C-alpha positions in Angstrom: 33.8 32.9 10.5 36.3 33.7 13.0 37.3 31.9 16.3 35.9 34.5 18.1 32.2 34.6 16.8 32.6 31.0 17.1 33.4 31.5 20.8 30.5 33.6 21.2 28.0 31.6 19.4 29.1 28.5 21.2 28.9 30.1 24.5 25.5 31.9 24.0 23.6 29.4 26.3 25.2 30.8 29.4 22.9 33.9 28.9 19.8 32.1 27.4 20.5 33.8 23.8 21.7 33.1 20.8 24.0 36.4 20.3 24.6 37.9 17.3 28.1 37.6 16.0 30.2 40.9 16.7 27.6 42.1 19.5 27.8 42.3 23.1 24.9 41.2 24.7 22.5 43.4 26.5 19.6 42.9 28.5 16.5 41.6 27.6 13.9 44.7 27.7 17.1 46.5 25.5 17.1 43.7 23.3 13.4 43.6 22.7 12.9 47.3 22.2 15.6 47.8 19.8 14.5 44.3 17.6 11.1 46.0 17.9 12.0 49.1 16.8 14.5 47.6 13.9 11.4 45.8 12.8 8.9 48.7 13.2 11.0 50.6 11.2 11.2 48.3 8.4 7.6 47.1 8.6 6.7 51.1 8.3 8.6 51.3 5.4 7.3 48.7 3.8 3.7 49.5 4.4 4.1 52.8 2.9 5.3 51.0 -0.5 2.7 48.4 -0.2 0.2 51.2 -0.1 1.8 53.0 -2.1 1.5 50.3 -4.9 -2.4 50.0 -4.2 -2.8 53.5 -4.4 -0.7 53.7 -7.3 -3.0 50.6 -9.2 -6.3 51.7 -7.7 -6.1 55.1 -9.2 -5.2 54.0 -12.6 -7.4 51.4 -13.1 -10.3 52.8 -10.8 -12.5 50.8 -8.7 -13.9 47.9 -10.5 -10.1 46.7 -12.0 -8.7 47.3 -8.8 -10.6 44.5 -7.4 -8.8 41.7 -10.0 -5.3 43.3 -8.4 -6.6 43.3 -4.8 -7.5 39.3 -5.7 -4.3 38.7 -7.3 -2.7 40.2 -4.2 -5.1 38.1 -1.5 -4.1 35.0 -2.9 -0.6 35.6 -2.6 -1.2 36.2 1.1 -3.3 33.0 1.4 -0.4 30.8 0.0 2.0 33.1 2.3 0.7 30.4 5.2 3.1 28.4 3.7 5.4 30.8 3.1 5.5 32.2 6.7 5.4 28.6 8.4 8.7 27.7 6.9 9.9 31.4 8.4 8.8 30.9 11.5 10.1 26.8 11.9 13.3 28.2 10.4 13.5 31.2 12.6 12.5 28.6 16.0 15.2 25.7 15.0 18.0 27.7 14.5 17.6 29.8 17.7 17.3 27.4 19.8 20.7 26.0 18.0 23.8 27.0 19.4 26.7 25.6 17.1 27.2 27.0 13.7 27.0 23.6 12.4 23.6 22.6 13.8 21.9 25.6 12.3 23.2 25.1 8.7 22.5 21.9 8.9 19.0 22.8 9.3 18.1 25.6 6.9 19.8 23.6 4.3 17.1 20.4 5.2 14.1 23.5 5.5 15.5 24.8 2.3 15.5 22.1 0.3 12.0 20.8 1.2 10.5 24.3 0.3 11.6 24.6 -3.6 9.9 20.8 -3.4 6.7 22.5 -1.6 7.0 25.5 -3.6 7.2 23.9 -7.5 4.2 21.8 -5.8 2.3 25.2 -5.7 2.7 26.1 -8.9 1.8 23.7 -10.5 -1.2 22.8 -8.9 -2.7 26.6 -9.0 -1.4 26.7 -13.0 -3.7 23.7 -13.2 -6.6 25.5 -11.5 -6.2 28.5 -13.3 -9.4 28.1 -15.4 -11.7 27.3 -12.1 -10.3 29.7 -9.8 -10.7 32.7 -12.8 -14.1 32.2 -13.0 -15.0 32.2 -9.4 -13.5 35.2 -8.9 -14.3 36.7 -11.9 -10.9 37.6 -13.4 -10.5 38.3 -16.9 -8.0 35.5 -17.9 -6.6 32.5 -16.6 -3.3 34.1 -17.2 -3.4 36.0 -14.2 -3.4 32.6 -12.0 -0.5 31.3 -14.3 1.8 34.1 -13.6 1.4 34.3 -10.1 2.1 30.3 -10.3 5.5 31.0 -11.4 5.7 33.6 -8.7 4.9 31.0 -6.0 7.9 28.5 -6.9 10.1 30.9 -5.2 7.9 32.6 -2.2 7.8 29.1 -0.9 12.0 29.0 -0.4 12.1 32.8 0.2 10.2 31.6 3.7 13.3 30.2 4.4 15.8 32.6 4.1 13.6 35.1 6.2 13.8 32.3 8.9 17.2 32.0 8.4 17.6 36.0 8.8 15.1 36.5 12.1 16.7 32.8 13.6 20.1 35.0 14.1 18.4 38.1 14.5 19.7 40.1 11.3 16.4 42.1 11.7 18.2 44.7 9.6 18.4 42.1 6.6 14.9 40.7 7.4 13.6 43.8 7.2 15.9 44.6 3.9 14.0 41.7 2.3 11.0 42.7 2.9 11.4 46.5 1.5 13.2 44.9 -1.5 9.9 42.5 -2.2 7.6 46.1 -1.5 9.7 48.3 -3.7 10.4 46.0 -6.8 6.0 45.3 -6.5 5.6 49.3 -6.7 8.2 50.3 -9.8 7.4 47.0 -11.9 3.4 47.8 -11.5 3.3 51.3 -11.6 6.0 51.0 -14.7 3.9 48.1 -16.6 0.0 49.6 -16.0 1.5 53.0 -17.1 3.0 50.9 -20.4 -0.4 50.1 -21.2 -0.7 46.2 -20.0 -3.2 47.0 -17.4 -4.6 44.9 -14.4 -2.0 42.6 -16.1 0.5 45.0 -15.5 0.0 45.1 -11.9 -0.3 41.5 -11.7 3.1 41.0 -13.2 4.5 42.9 -10.9 3.1 40.7 -7.9 5.0 37.8 -9.3 8.7 39.8 -10.1 8.6 41.3 -7.0 8.7 37.7 -5.2 11.3 36.1 -7.6 13.8 39.0 -7.2 13.3 39.2 -3.4 14.3 36.1 -3.3 17.6 36.7 -4.5 18.1 40.3 -2.5 19.5 40.8 -0.3 22.1 37.6 -0.4 23.2 37.0 3.4 22.8 33.6 3.8 26.5 32.4 3.6 27.3 31.5 7.3 24.0 29.1 6.8 25.5 27.5 3.6 28.9 25.8 4.9 29.8 23.2 7.3 26.0 21.6 7.9 25.8 19.5 11.0 24.5 16.0 8.5 21.1 14.9 9.0 20.1 17.8 11.1 16.4 17.3 11.5 13.6 19.6 11.1 10.7 18.4 13.2 7.5 17.8 11.9 5.6 18.6 14.8 7.2 22.1 14.5 6.0 22.3 11.0 2.9 21.1 11.4 2.0 23.6 14.3 3.7 26.4 12.1 1.4 25.4 9.0 -1.9 25.3 11.1 -0.9 28.9 12.8 -0.3 30.3 9.5 -2.8 28.7 7.4 -5.7 30.3 9.6 -3.9 33.2 10.0 -4.1 33.9 6.3 -7.5 33.5 5.7 -8.8 35.1 8.7 -6.9 38.2 6.9 -7.7 37.7 3.5 -10.6 35.4 2.6 -12.8 38.4 3.2 -11.9 39.8 0.0 -11.7 37.2 -1.8 -15.5 35.8 -0.4 -16.4 39.7 -1.4 -15.0 39.8 -4.8 -17.2 36.6 -5.6 -20.8 38.1 -4.2 -20.8 41.7 -4.4 -20.4 43.8 -7.7 -17.0 45.1 -8.9 -17.4 48.5 -7.3 -18.4 47.1 -4.3 -15.4 44.6 -3.8 -12.9 47.0 -4.9 -14.2 50.1 -1.9 -14.1 46.7 0.0 -10.5 46.1 -0.7 -9.5 49.6 -0.2 -11.1 49.5 3.7 -9.2 45.8 4.3 -6.1 47.1 2.7 -6.0 50.2 5.5 -7.0 47.7 8.1 -3.7 45.3 7.0 -1.2 48.5 7.5 -2.6 48.1 11.5 -1.8 44.3 11.6 1.6 44.6 9.4 2.4 47.2 11.7 1.6 45.0 15.3 3.1 41.8 13.1 6.7 43.8 13.1 6.7 43.2 16.8 5.5 39.4 17.3 8.3 38.7 14.5 10.9 40.1 16.6 9.2 39.0 20.0 9.1 35.3 18.7 13.4 34.7 18.5 13.7 36.5 21.9 10.8 34.6 23.8 12.1 31.2 21.7 15.8 31.7 23.3 14.9 33.0 26.3 15.3 30.3 29.1 13.4 32.1 32.7 10.0 32.6 32.3 10.3 35.9 34.1 11.9 37.3 30.9 9.6 35.8 28.5 6.9 37.4 30.1 8.4 41.0 30.1 9.1 40.3 26.6 5.4 39.1 26.1 4.1 42.8 28.6 6.7 45.0 26.1 4.9 43.7 22.9 1.2 43.9 23.9 2.2 47.4 25.2 3.0 48.2 21.9 0.0 46.6 19.7 -2.3 48.5 21.9 -0.7 51.3 22.0 -0.2 51.4 17.8 -3.9 50.3 17.7 -5.3 53.1 19.7 -3.4 55.4 17.3 -4.8 54.1 14.5 -8.3 53.8 15.2 -8.4 57.0 16.5 -7.4 58.8 13.1 -9.8 56.5 10.8 -12.2 57.8 13.1 -11.6 61.5 12.4 -10.9 61.6 9.3 -12.0 58.2 7.0 -13.3 60.1 3.9 -10.3 62.6 3.3 -8.1 59.2 4.2 -9.9 57.1 1.3 -9.8 59.8 -1.2 -6.1 61.0 -0.9 -5.0 57.0 -0.9 -7.2 55.7 -3.5 -8.9 58.4 -5.0 -12.7 60.2 -5.1 -14.2 57.6 -7.0 -14.0 55.3 -3.8 -15.4 57.6 -1.3 -19.0 57.7 -3.6 -19.3 53.6 -3.8 -20.9 53.5 -0.2 -22.1 56.0 2.0 -21.4 53.9 5.4 -17.6 54.6 4.7 -16.9 56.0 8.4 -18.6 52.9 10.3 -16.7 50.5 7.9 -13.3 51.3 8.3 -13.3 51.8 12.5 -15.5 48.8 12.8 -12.4 46.9 10.4 -9.8 48.6 12.4 -10.9 47.8 15.5 -11.8 43.7 14.5 -8.2 44.0 13.1 -6.6 45.5 16.4 -8.4 42.8 18.2 -7.2 39.9 16.1 -3.6 41.7 16.3 -3.8 41.0 20.2 -4.7 37.3 19.6 -1.9 36.4 17.3 0.7 38.3 20.0 -0.6 35.5 22.4 -0.9 32.5 20.1 2.9 33.2 18.8 4.0 33.9 22.7 2.3 30.0 23.2 3.7 28.6 21.0 7.3 30.1 21.5 7.1 28.7 24.9 4.4 25.4 24.5 2.2 26.3 26.4 -0.6 25.5 24.6 -1.1 24.4 21.0 -3.7 27.4 20.7 -3.3 27.9 16.6 -5.7 25.1 15.6 -8.0 27.4 17.8 -7.2 30.0 14.7 -7.8 27.2 12.2 -11.4 26.2 13.3 -12.5 30.3 13.3 -11.3 31.0 9.7 -13.4 28.0 8.3 -16.6 29.6 10.3 -15.5 33.6 9.0 -15.7 31.5 5.5 -19.1 29.8 6.5 -20.5 32.9 8.3 -19.5 35.3 5.4 -21.2 33.0 3.2 -24.5 33.0 5.1 -24.0 36.7 5.7 -23.0 39.2 3.2 -26.7 41.5 3.0 -24.2 44.3 3.1 -20.1 45.2 3.7 -20.8 46.0 7.2 -22.2 42.6 7.6 -19.7 40.8 6.5 -16.9 43.0 9.2 -19.9 42.3 12.1 -19.3 38.8 11.6 -15.7 39.0 11.6 -15.7 41.5 14.4 -17.7 38.8 16.7 -15.6 35.7 15.4 -12.6 37.4 16.1 -13.7 38.7 19.6 -14.4 34.7 20.7 -10.9 33.9 19.6 -9.4 35.8 21.7 -11.2 34.7 24.4 -10.6 31.2 23.8 -6.7 31.8 23.8 -6.2 34.0 27.0 -8.2 31.3 28.4 -5.0 28.3 29.2 -2.4 31.5 28.9 -4.5 32.6 32.1 -4.1 29.0 33.3 -0.8 28.7 32.9 0.0 32.1 34.2 -1.8 31.6 37.5 0.0 28.0 37.9 3.3 29.4 37.2 2.3 32.4 40.4 1.5 29.7 42.4 4.8 27.5 41.9 6.5 30.7 42.3 5.0 31.2 45.7 
């Protein structure tokens, strides 16, 4: 690293931001729009690839067998709470440090811990493969074993992506996410086409995670000259893991519960509806990902509030467009994406799609507020999300007479979560306004 780049990084605290080497600092608004745009374009590409995976698998396998592949993807999403916790902690701690040696120390400390936890998760899932397969009505425990191997690499991948996010290399972060989605699509389609069936789709998931760990390799600056004994605070990790455990449960556990309570064809349809909703959440999460390090690194409260306002505007606009499209052409979307067999499983398709999208939009706004509060240390509302995630499990277990009832239970709980999360935020803003006046 050149002397000029070292000076730029070590003097970044003067402007309240860790400057990306080789770039001049711009206005906060420009950085937010630029970062959000990069992540939005990347997430759109990833979403297209992920949808292509689900569309191809659904068309090749049909609703019943597609439910097995969807269950495997959902398990990956559940484990992603650990992956994303490491990513968020890594990004936050690196964004707050000025010296390259401090950043490298944090990165390598968290990387070692991630490998240990990844091995633990992989071994645990492998040992529990039989009971998990029985509960989810999967054809073979081998599905779980294959996923367990992928999970070993999936946890350290979170640290690698956190390094990209913390140093504001959003183009590299988007590339990492895109490579995973592309490998999953190509390998799964090829294996299913070669006759491996749903097992080929699951094998493609594991392969994508393992190969994404090595592509792209862009953490060289975080692997040299680390500051010895750099602490990675337990509190930061606990807050992040609390947030992401709640997040992945709220977004994914319903698919596993429906897989258990409903026939395979109904479970396959619900998985397709949930995947349509995930498209909205994934697009809005890209904006939240760009907001987090910008808000955490911003020294002025007024600047961080501008970051929040821009993020909320993005989320609201995206949600409105998404819900409108689903409202006008639900059957066409499902038939085009997943095939005619899915549209004939349930007569209430339009209502299911629209209600699920509204529930996802409410939750997307909630996540923006929670993430902002975490970045500014306003309040630890992540535990509220964790409580609601438990209520989702209890609510769907108690009320699942129809697919619509499953969605309504989640909608009610997400609205309550939004109200609860808004309370400390509004109190903080009122106190800040009184202090400023």
